[in-house]
MITIKOL-379986 format. One record per residue: chain; x, y, z of N, C-alpha, C, O in turn; residue number from 1. Coordinates in nm, 3 decimals. Layout:
<gukols>
   chain        nu        nv        nw       cau       cav       caw        cu        cv        cw        ou        ov        ow     n
       A         X         Y         Z         X         Y         Z         X         Y         Z         X         Y         Z   NUM
...
</gukols>
This chain:
<gukols>
   chain        nu        nv        nw       cau       cav       caw        cu        cv        cw        ou        ov        ow     n
       A     0.085    -0.119     0.000     0.000     0.000     0.000     0.089     0.124     0.000     0.184     0.133     0.078     1
       A     0.057     0.222    -0.088     0.136     0.345    -0.096     0.122     0.425     0.032     0.013     0.435     0.088     2
       A     0.232     0.481     0.077     0.228     0.558     0.199     0.166     0.694     0.172     0.199     0.761     0.074     3
       A     0.077     0.735     0.260     0.006     0.861     0.242     0.099     0.978     0.271     0.173     0.976     0.369     4
       A     0.094     1.080     0.183     0.182     1.196     0.200     0.143     1.274     0.325     0.024     1.287     0.357     5
       A     0.243     1.325     0.394     0.218     1.408     0.511     0.149     1.537     0.467     0.201     1.606     0.379     6
       A     0.033     1.573     0.526    -0.040     1.693     0.482     0.041     1.821     0.489     0.034     1.904     0.399     7
       A     0.120     1.837     0.597     0.200     1.959     0.611     0.307     1.966     0.502     0.334     2.073     0.447     8
       A     0.368     1.851     0.473     0.469     1.846     0.368     0.407     1.874     0.231     0.466     1.944     0.149     9
       A     0.288     1.821     0.207     0.219     1.845     0.080     0.181     1.993     0.066     0.195     2.051    -0.041    10
       A     0.135     2.052     0.175     0.101     2.195     0.171     0.224     2.278     0.139     0.218     2.371     0.058    11
       A     0.336     2.246     0.203     0.460     2.319     0.180     0.506     2.302     0.036     0.554     2.398    -0.026    12
       A     0.493     2.181    -0.018     0.528     2.155    -0.158     0.447     2.244    -0.251     0.501     2.304    -0.344    13
       A     0.317     2.253    -0.226     0.229     2.333    -0.311     0.261     2.481    -0.298     0.263     2.553    -0.397    14
       A     0.285     2.526    -0.175     0.315     2.668    -0.154     0.445     2.707    -0.224     0.452     2.812    -0.288    15
       A     0.547     2.625    -0.212     0.674     2.655    -0.278     0.656     2.657    -0.431     0.715     2.739    -0.500    16
       A     0.573     2.567    -0.481     0.545     2.567    -0.624     0.474     2.696    -0.664     0.505     2.754    -0.768    17
       A     0.379     2.741    -0.582     0.306     2.864    -0.611     0.401     2.983    -0.614     0.390     3.068    -0.702    18
       A     0.492     2.989    -0.520     0.589     3.099    -0.516     0.673     3.100    -0.644     0.698     3.206    -0.701    19
       A     0.717     2.982    -0.688     0.797     2.975    -0.810     0.718     3.023    -0.931     0.769     3.097    -1.015    20
       A     0.591     2.982    -0.939     0.509     3.021    -1.054     0.478     3.171    -1.048     0.487     3.240    -1.150    21
       A     0.442     3.222    -0.930     0.416     3.366    -0.916     0.540     3.446    -0.957     0.529     3.547    -1.026    22
       A     0.658     3.399    -0.913     0.782     3.470    -0.944     0.811     3.468    -1.094     0.864     3.564    -1.149    23
       A     0.776     3.359    -1.158     0.808     3.340    -1.300     0.711     3.414    -1.392     0.754     3.474    -1.491    24
       A     0.581     3.410    -1.361     0.484     3.466    -1.456     0.389     3.568    -1.395     0.303     3.622    -1.465    25
       A     0.404     3.596    -1.265     0.318     3.696    -1.202     0.189     3.635    -1.151     0.138     3.538    -1.207    26
       A     0.136     3.693    -1.044     0.013     3.641    -0.983    -0.105     3.649    -1.078    -0.182     3.554    -1.090    27
       A    -0.120     3.763    -1.147    -0.237     3.784    -1.233    -0.245     3.680    -1.344    -0.355     3.643    -1.386    28
       A    -0.130     3.634    -1.393    -0.129     3.539    -1.505    -0.127     3.393    -1.460    -0.123     3.302    -1.543    29
       A    -0.130     3.371    -1.331    -0.120     3.235    -1.279    -0.257     3.175    -1.252    -0.345     3.241    -1.196    30
       A    -0.276     3.051    -1.292    -0.398     2.975    -1.261    -0.363     2.866    -1.161    -0.247     2.826    -1.148    31
       A    -0.463     2.821    -1.090    -0.441     2.712    -0.995    -0.385     2.590    -1.068    -0.304     2.516    -1.012    32
       A    -0.429     2.568    -1.192    -0.375     2.456    -1.271    -0.224     2.468    -1.288    -0.153     2.367    -1.286    33
       A    -0.174     2.591    -1.303    -0.030     2.612    -1.319     0.045     2.568    -1.193     0.150     2.505    -1.200    34
       A    -0.013     2.603    -1.079     0.049     2.567    -0.951     0.048     2.416    -0.933     0.148     2.357    -0.892    35
       A    -0.065     2.354    -0.966    -0.074     2.209    -0.954     0.029     2.140    -1.042     0.094     2.045    -1.000    36
       A     0.043     2.189    -1.166     0.141     2.131    -1.257     0.283     2.147    -1.206     0.364     2.054    -1.216    37
       A     0.313     2.264    -1.152     0.447     2.289    -1.097     0.477     2.198    -0.979     0.589     2.150    -0.962    38
       A     0.374     2.175    -0.897     0.392     2.093    -0.777     0.387     1.944    -0.808     0.429     1.861    -0.727    39
       A     0.334     1.909    -0.927     0.321     1.768    -0.962     0.208     1.699    -0.888     0.215     1.581    -0.857    40
       A     0.100     1.777    -0.861    -0.015     1.721    -0.792    -0.141     1.753    -0.872    -0.139     1.834    -0.964    41
       A    -0.249     1.688    -0.835    -0.377     1.716    -0.900    -0.431     1.851    -0.852    -0.400     1.896    -0.741    42
       A    -0.510     1.915    -0.937    -0.567     2.044    -0.901    -0.647     2.036    -0.771    -0.644     2.128    -0.690    43
       A    -0.717     1.923    -0.751    -0.795     1.906    -0.629    -0.708     1.906    -0.505    -0.753     1.947    -0.398    44
       A    -0.584     1.860    -0.518    -0.492     1.859    -0.404    -0.460     2.001    -0.359    -0.445     2.028    -0.240    45
       A    -0.451     2.091    -0.455    -0.426     2.232    -0.420    -0.541     2.284    -0.336    -0.520     2.351    -0.234    46
       A    -0.665     2.254    -0.379    -0.782     2.305    -0.308    -0.804     2.238    -0.172    -0.878     2.290    -0.089    47
       A    -0.741     2.126    -0.149    -0.748     2.065    -0.017    -0.675     2.149     0.087    -0.708     2.144     0.206    48
       A    -0.577     2.226     0.041    -0.493     2.305     0.132    -0.516     2.456     0.121    -0.493     2.530     0.216    49
       A    -0.562     2.500     0.005    -0.582     2.643    -0.019    -0.716     2.664    -0.088    -0.745     2.599    -0.190    50
       A    -0.798     2.752    -0.035    -0.932     2.773    -0.088    -0.933     2.833    -0.228    -1.025     2.810    -0.306    51
       A    -0.829     2.911    -0.259    -0.829     2.985    -0.384    -0.687     3.027    -0.420    -0.592     3.005    -0.345    52
       A    -0.676     3.087    -0.535    -0.548     3.144    -0.577    -0.507     3.256    -0.482    -0.389     3.270    -0.449    53
       A    -0.605     3.336    -0.439    -0.576     3.443    -0.343    -0.521     3.387    -0.212    -0.433     3.447    -0.150    54
       A    -0.572     3.272    -0.171    -0.523     3.209    -0.048    -0.378     3.168    -0.062    -0.302     3.172     0.034    55
       A    -0.341     3.127    -0.182    -0.201     3.094    -0.208    -0.112     3.216    -0.193    -0.004     3.209    -0.135    56
       A    -0.158     3.329    -0.246    -0.079     3.452    -0.235    -0.068     3.497    -0.089     0.037     3.541    -0.044    57
       A    -0.179     3.484    -0.015    -0.176     3.520     0.127    -0.078     3.432     0.203    -0.005     3.481     0.289    58
       A    -0.076     3.304     0.172     0.018     3.212     0.237     0.162     3.247     0.200     0.252     3.237     0.283    59
       A     0.183     3.287     0.075     0.317     3.328     0.032     0.359     3.453     0.108     0.475     3.468     0.147    60
       A     0.264     3.544     0.129     0.293     3.664     0.207     0.333     3.628     0.350     0.429     3.685     0.403    61
       A     0.262     3.536     0.411     0.296     3.495     0.548     0.435     3.434     0.554     0.507     3.451     0.652    62
       A     0.472     3.361     0.448     0.606     3.305     0.441     0.710     3.417     0.434     0.811     3.413     0.504    63
       A     0.683     3.516     0.349     0.773     3.631     0.337     0.783     3.706     0.469     0.891     3.747     0.511    64
       A     0.669     3.724     0.534     0.668     3.797     0.661     0.746     3.721     0.769     0.815     3.783     0.850    65
       A     0.734     3.590     0.769     0.809     3.510     0.867     0.959     3.526     0.846     1.034     3.539     0.942    66
       A     1.002     3.524     0.720     1.144     3.545     0.691     1.187     3.684     0.738     1.293     3.699     0.799    67
       A     1.105     3.784     0.710     1.138     3.921     0.749     1.149     3.935     0.900     1.240     4.000     0.951    68
       A     1.055     3.875     0.971     1.058     3.885     1.116     1.181     3.816     1.176     1.237     3.862     1.275    69
       A     1.222     3.706     1.115     1.343     3.637     1.163     1.465     3.726     1.145     1.551     3.731     1.233    70
       A     1.473     3.795     1.032     1.585     3.886     1.006     1.583     4.001     1.107     1.687     4.038     1.161    71
       A     1.465     4.055     1.132     1.450     4.165     1.226     1.490     4.122     1.367     1.562     4.194     1.436    72
       A     1.444     4.006     1.408     1.473     3.959     1.542     1.623     3.938     1.564     1.675     3.969     1.670    73
       A     1.690     3.885     1.464     1.834     3.866     1.474     1.906     3.998     1.491     2.003     4.007     1.566    74
       A     1.859     4.101     1.420     1.922     4.232     1.431     1.896     4.296     1.567     1.984     4.361     1.624    75
       A     1.778     4.278     1.619     1.742     4.341     1.746     1.816     4.279     1.864     1.855     4.350     1.956    76
       A     1.834     4.149     1.862     1.886     4.078     1.980     2.033     4.039     1.969     2.091     3.989     2.065    77
       A     2.093     4.060     1.853     2.232     4.019     1.834     2.330     4.112     1.903     2.291     4.215     1.958    78
       A     2.458     4.076     1.901     2.561     4.157     1.966     2.593     4.282     1.884     2.553     4.295     1.769    79
       A     2.667     4.375     1.947     2.711     4.495     1.878     2.628     4.616     1.912     2.520     4.606     1.970    80
       A     2.682     4.734     1.874     2.607     4.857     1.898     2.495     4.871     1.794     2.480     4.787     1.706    81
       A     2.418     4.977     1.807     2.302     4.994     1.720     2.336     4.996     1.572     2.264     4.938     1.491    82
       A     2.446     5.063     1.535     2.483     5.069     1.394     2.537     4.935     1.343     2.516     4.899     1.228    83
       A     2.605     4.863     1.430     2.652     4.730     1.390     2.534     4.636     1.367     2.536     4.554     1.275    84
       A     2.432     4.648     1.449     2.313     4.565     1.431     2.235     4.607     1.308     2.175     4.523     1.240    85
       A     2.234     4.738     1.279     2.170     4.784     1.156     2.243     4.729     1.034     2.181     4.688     0.936    86
       A     2.376     4.729     1.040     2.454     4.673     0.930     2.421     4.526     0.911     2.410     4.478     0.798    87
       A     2.404     4.453     1.021     2.370     4.312     1.011     2.231     4.295     0.950     2.208     4.200     0.874    88
       A     2.139     4.384     0.981     2.005     4.378     0.923     2.013     4.396     0.771     1.950     4.321     0.696    89
       A     2.089     4.495     0.726     2.103     4.520     0.582     2.161     4.397     0.514     2.110     4.353     0.411    90
       A     2.268     4.342     0.571     2.330     4.223     0.512     2.231     4.106     0.506     2.224     4.034     0.407    91
       A     2.156     4.089     0.615     2.064     3.976     0.622     1.952     3.986     0.520     1.909     3.885     0.464    92
       A     1.904     4.108     0.496     1.798     4.126     0.396     1.850     4.084     0.258     1.782     4.011     0.186    93
       A     1.969     4.131     0.222     2.023     4.095     0.091     2.058     3.946     0.085     2.042     3.883    -0.020    94
       A     2.105     3.891     0.195     2.131     3.746     0.199     2.002     3.668     0.175     2.002     3.565     0.107    95
       A     1.891     3.717     0.234     1.763     3.650     0.216     1.720     3.653     0.070     1.668     3.554     0.018    96
       A     1.744     3.766     0.003     1.708     3.779    -0.139     1.787     3.679    -0.222     1.731     3.613    -0.311    97
       A     1.916     3.667    -0.193     2.001     3.575    -0.269     1.960     3.429    -0.242     1.959     3.347    -0.333    98
       A     1.926     3.400    -0.115     1.891     3.262    -0.078     1.750     3.224    -0.122     1.725     3.108    -0.153    99
       A     1.659     3.321    -0.126     1.518     3.294    -0.160     1.474     3.390    -0.272     1.385     3.471    -0.250   100
       A     1.534     3.381    -0.390     1.504     3.479    -0.495     1.358     3.479    -0.540     1.302     3.584    -0.570   101
       A     1.296     3.360    -0.546     1.156     3.355    -0.590     1.066     3.428    -0.491     0.975     3.501    -0.530   102
       A     1.093     3.408    -0.361     1.012     3.474    -0.259     1.026     3.625    -0.271     0.928     3.698    -0.254   103
       A     1.147     3.672    -0.299     1.168     3.816    -0.313     1.099     3.870    -0.438     1.048     3.982    -0.438   104
       A     1.096     3.790    -0.545     1.041     3.840    -0.671     0.889     3.856    -0.669     0.834     3.925    -0.754   105
       A     0.822     3.795    -0.572     0.677     3.813    -0.567     0.639     3.940    -0.491     0.520     3.965    -0.468   106
       A     0.738     4.020    -0.452     0.708     4.145    -0.382     0.614     4.235    -0.463     0.525     4.298    -0.405   107
       A     0.632     4.240    -0.594     0.546     4.324    -0.678     0.400     4.283    -0.660     0.313     4.369    -0.647   108
       A     0.373     4.153    -0.660     0.236     4.105    -0.641     0.187     4.134    -0.500     0.070     4.167    -0.480   109
       A     0.276     4.123    -0.401     0.236     4.152    -0.263     0.204     4.299    -0.246     0.109     4.334    -0.175   110
       A     0.282     4.386    -0.310     0.251     4.529    -0.302     0.114     4.558    -0.363     0.035     4.634    -0.307   111
       A     0.086     4.497    -0.479    -0.042     4.520    -0.545    -0.157     4.474    -0.457    -0.257     4.544    -0.444   112
       A    -0.144     4.356    -0.397    -0.249     4.305    -0.307    -0.258     4.391    -0.183    -0.368     4.415    -0.131   113
       A    -0.144     4.438    -0.133    -0.142     4.518    -0.012    -0.214     4.651    -0.025    -0.255     4.710     0.076   114
       A    -0.230     4.700    -0.147    -0.301     4.827    -0.168    -0.448     4.814    -0.126    -0.515     4.915    -0.102   115
       A    -0.497     4.691    -0.119    -0.636     4.670    -0.078    -0.651     4.673     0.075    -0.762     4.667     0.127   116
       A    -0.538     4.681     0.145    -0.542     4.687     0.291    -0.539     4.550     0.355    -0.529     4.448     0.287   117
       A    -0.549     4.551     0.489    -0.539     4.426     0.566    -0.648     4.326     0.530    -0.630     4.206     0.548   118
       A    -0.763     4.375     0.479    -0.873     4.285     0.445    -0.834     4.186     0.336    -0.895     4.080     0.325   119
       A    -0.733     4.220     0.256    -0.691     4.129     0.148    -0.613     4.010     0.202    -0.591     3.913     0.131   120
       A    -0.572     4.018     0.330    -0.488     3.913     0.387    -0.341     3.939     0.364    -0.256     3.864     0.413   121
       A    -0.310     4.044     0.289    -0.171     4.081     0.261    -0.148     4.223     0.313    -0.163     4.320     0.240   122
       A    -0.112     4.233     0.439    -0.091     4.363     0.501     0.056     4.401     0.490     0.130     4.400     0.589   123
       A     0.098     4.435     0.368     0.238     4.466     0.344     0.279     4.593     0.417     0.395     4.609     0.453   124
       A     0.183     4.683     0.441     0.215     4.806     0.515     0.263     4.774     0.656     0.349     4.843     0.710   125
       A     0.207     4.669     0.715     0.249     4.629     0.850     0.394     4.583     0.850     0.467     4.607     0.946   126
       A     0.436     4.516     0.743     0.575     4.472     0.733     0.668     4.592     0.732     0.771     4.593     0.800   127
       A     0.632     4.694     0.655     0.716     4.813     0.649     0.713     4.891     0.780     0.814     4.949     0.819   128
       A     0.600     4.892     0.848     0.597     4.957     0.980     0.692     4.888     1.076     0.761     4.954     1.153   129
       A     0.695     4.755     1.071     0.786     4.680     1.158     0.931     4.713     1.125     1.012     4.736     1.215   130
       A     0.964     4.715     0.997     1.101     4.747     0.956     1.139     4.887     1.005     1.246     4.905     1.063   131
       A     1.052     4.984     0.981     1.085     5.122     1.020     1.101     5.134     1.171     1.192     5.202     1.219   132
       A     1.013     5.067     1.245     1.019     5.076     1.391     1.148     5.016     1.445     1.210     5.072     1.535   133
       A     1.189     4.903     1.390     1.311     4.838     1.437     1.434     4.921     1.401     1.524     4.937     1.482   134
       A     1.438     4.974     1.279     1.553     5.055     1.240     1.559     5.182     1.324     1.667     5.224     1.365   135
       A     1.443     5.243     1.351     1.442     5.361     1.438     1.492     5.325     1.578     1.564     5.403     1.640   136
       A     1.456     5.209     1.626     1.502     5.161     1.757     1.654     5.142     1.757     1.721     5.181     1.852   137
       A     1.706     5.082     1.650     1.851     5.062     1.640     1.925     5.195     1.634     2.032     5.210     1.693   138
       A     1.868     5.291     1.562     1.931     5.423     1.554     1.928     5.495     1.688     2.023     5.563     1.724   139
       A     1.817     5.479     1.762     1.809     5.539     1.896     1.914     5.477     1.987     1.978     5.547     2.066   140
       A     1.930     5.345     1.978     2.033     5.278     2.057     2.171     5.332     2.020     2.254     5.359     2.107   141
       A     2.195     5.346     1.891     2.326     5.393     1.844     2.355     5.535     1.893     2.468     5.567     1.930   142
       A     2.252     5.619     1.892     2.271     5.756     1.940     2.301     5.756     2.090     2.388     5.830     2.136   143
       A     2.228     5.675     2.166     2.251     5.666     2.310     2.390     5.611     2.341     2.451     5.645     2.443   144
       A     2.440     5.525     2.253     2.573     5.465     2.272     2.685     5.557     2.227     2.803     5.529     2.248   145
       A     2.646     5.669     2.163     2.746     5.765     2.119     2.815     5.733     1.988     2.916     5.794     1.955   146
       A     2.760     5.637     1.913     2.825     5.600     1.786     2.753     5.659     1.665     2.803     5.652     1.553   147
       A     2.638     5.717     1.688     2.559     5.774     1.580     2.541     5.923     1.605     2.524     5.965     1.719   148
       A     2.545     6.001     1.501     2.529     6.144     1.519     2.388     6.177     1.569     2.295     6.100     1.547   149
       A     2.374     6.289     1.636     2.247     6.327     1.696     2.144     6.365     1.590     2.179     6.408     1.480   150
       A     2.019     6.348     1.626     1.910     6.397     1.542     1.855     6.297     1.442     1.768     6.332     1.362   151
       A     1.903     6.174     1.445     1.847     6.075     1.353     1.720     6.017     1.415     1.706     6.016     1.538   152
       A     1.630     5.971     1.331     1.505     5.918     1.386     1.422     5.848     1.282     1.473     5.780     1.193   153
       A     1.290     5.866     1.294     1.196     5.792     1.209     1.215     5.821     1.061     1.202     5.731     0.977   154
       A     1.246     5.947     1.028     1.268     5.980     0.887     1.386     5.907     0.828     1.381     5.859     0.715   155
       A     1.495     5.898     0.906     1.613     5.825     0.860     1.582     5.675     0.844     1.632     5.609     0.753   156
       A     1.499     5.623     0.935     1.459     5.482     0.925     1.382     5.458     0.796     1.404     5.357     0.728   157
       A     1.291     5.549     0.761     1.213     5.534     0.638     1.302     5.540     0.515     1.282     5.466     0.419   158
       A     1.401     5.630     0.519     1.493     5.641     0.406     1.578     5.514     0.392     1.604     5.469     0.281   159
       A     1.621     5.457     0.505     1.699     5.333     0.501     1.617     5.220     0.438     1.667     5.146     0.354   160
       A     1.491     5.207     0.481     1.404     5.104     0.422     1.387     5.130     0.272     1.390     5.038     0.191   161
       A     1.370     5.257     0.236     1.355     5.291     0.095     1.477     5.255     0.013     1.464     5.210    -0.101   162
       A     1.596     5.275     0.069     1.718     5.241    -0.003     1.727     5.091    -0.027     1.760     5.045    -0.136   163
       A     1.698     5.015     0.078     1.704     4.868     0.065     1.600     4.818    -0.035     1.632     4.742    -0.126   164
       A     1.476     4.863    -0.017     1.369     4.816    -0.106     1.387     4.867    -0.248     1.351     4.798    -0.344   165
       A     1.444     4.987    -0.262     1.470     5.039    -0.396     1.566     4.951    -0.474     1.548     4.931    -0.594   166
       A     1.666     4.898    -0.406     1.758     4.804    -0.470     1.685     4.677    -0.512     1.709     4.623    -0.620   167
       A     1.594     4.630    -0.425     1.519     4.508    -0.458     1.428     4.531    -0.579     1.417     4.444    -0.665   168
       A     1.363     4.647    -0.584     1.275     4.677    -0.698     1.355     4.676    -0.828     1.313     4.620    -0.929   169
       A     1.472     4.741    -0.825     1.555     4.744    -0.946     1.595     4.603    -0.989     1.595     4.572    -1.108   170
       A     1.628     4.519    -0.892     1.667     4.382    -0.924     1.549     4.301    -0.978     1.565     4.220    -1.069   171
       A     1.428     4.325    -0.922     1.310     4.252    -0.969     1.281     4.284    -1.115     1.252     4.195    -1.194   172
       A     1.289     4.413    -1.151     1.257     4.452    -1.289     1.376     4.435    -1.383     1.359     4.430    -1.504   173
       A     1.496     4.427    -1.327     1.617     4.409    -1.408     1.709     4.308    -1.339     1.801     4.348    -1.267   174
       A     1.686     4.178    -1.360     1.763     4.075    -1.291     1.912     4.076    -1.321     1.988     4.005    -1.255   175
       A     1.955     4.157    -1.420     2.099     4.164    -1.446     2.171     4.246    -1.339     2.293     4.241    -1.330   176
       A     2.096     4.321    -1.258     2.158     4.398    -1.150     2.218     4.300    -1.048     2.146     4.213    -0.998   177
       A     2.346     4.313    -1.017     2.409     4.219    -0.922     2.372     4.253    -0.778     2.451     4.314    -0.706   178
       A     2.254     4.213    -0.737     2.203     4.254    -0.607     2.293     4.208    -0.493     2.302     4.275    -0.390   179
       A     2.359     4.094    -0.510     2.447     4.043    -0.404     2.567     4.135    -0.381     2.631     4.129    -0.276   180
       A     2.597     4.221    -0.481     2.713     4.311    -0.469     2.675     4.448    -0.414     2.759     4.537    -0.407   181
       A     2.550     4.465    -0.377     2.504     4.596    -0.331     2.516     4.615    -0.180     2.483     4.722    -0.128   182
       A     2.562     4.513    -0.109     2.572     4.524     0.036     2.662     4.639     0.078     2.623     4.721     0.161   183
       A     2.781     4.646     0.021     2.877     4.751     0.060     2.822     4.891     0.031     2.830     4.977     0.119   184
       A     2.767     4.917    -0.089     2.711     5.051    -0.112     2.596     5.084    -0.017     2.584     5.198     0.029   185
       A     2.511     4.986     0.013     2.400     5.011     0.105     2.451     5.043     0.244     2.399     5.132     0.311   186
       A     2.553     4.970     0.290     2.610     4.998     0.421     2.673     5.137     0.424     2.666     5.207     0.525   187
       A     2.733     5.177     0.314     2.794     5.309     0.306     2.688     5.418     0.320     2.708     5.517     0.389   188
       A     2.574     5.398     0.254     2.466     5.497     0.255     2.387     5.493     0.385     2.361     5.596     0.446   189
       A     2.349     5.370     0.428     2.254     5.356     0.540     2.319     5.350     0.677     2.252     5.372     0.778   190
       A     2.448     5.321     0.683     2.513     5.303     0.813     2.630     5.399     0.832     2.631     5.480     0.925   191
       A     2.729     5.390     0.742     2.849     5.472     0.759     2.817     5.621     0.763     2.878     5.696     0.839   192
       A     2.721     5.663     0.682     2.684     5.804     0.677     2.618     5.856     0.804     2.606     5.977     0.822   193
       A     2.576     5.765     0.891     2.509     5.807     1.015     2.602     5.806     1.135     2.564     5.848     1.244   194
       A     2.724     5.757     1.115     2.817     5.752     1.228     2.853     5.892     1.276     2.858     5.987     1.198   195
       A     2.877     5.902     1.405     2.920     6.029     1.462     3.046     6.074     1.390     3.142     5.998     1.376   196
       A     3.044     6.198     1.347     3.157     6.249     1.271     3.139     6.235     1.121     3.221     6.283     1.043   197
       A     3.028     6.166     1.080     3.000     6.152     0.937     2.939     6.279     0.882     2.925     6.378     0.954   198
       A     2.903     6.276     0.754     2.847     6.394     0.689     2.717     6.435     0.755     2.631     6.351     0.783   199
       A     2.702     6.563     0.780     2.579     6.615     0.841     2.476     6.641     0.732     2.365     6.685     0.762   200
</gukols>
């Protein structure tokens, strides 16, 4: 008798297939049949785990959010002063993009869904609020530690997020951009420039 597939493993298989298809052809052009074909399962198997195509995108968003929260948590609780932890956050975000390129490439679809607000199940604005809050916290720590120049705050946190995400957007629309090589320039802009004694 054939051994029955583990439901959690089957769900994960389908979700990873959905992320690959979304990354390759976009959410709008994807059908549930495409996901089933990518996963090597029957269409009905997809519906056993996900009610709809939108549910697949919501699950992909939760996967992305979990990765983001792990990166944030490592930066908040790791060793070093505030700017060193901010540098680690920047590196970790780009490392995540390199390690999970398909997950990063569906950001365009997540932004589009996020415009509908939290009711869509894709509250991308909440992800950015978390990023900004943590970076502002790291900058406050750095200022208190005397390693960051005075007067930095929420605006600088928003600009740092914008710099990181701007690089990701460019890479999504132009995959020839060597995103893995952007760590040093980002650190120069987002971290070194904020050190005490840096450019005012």
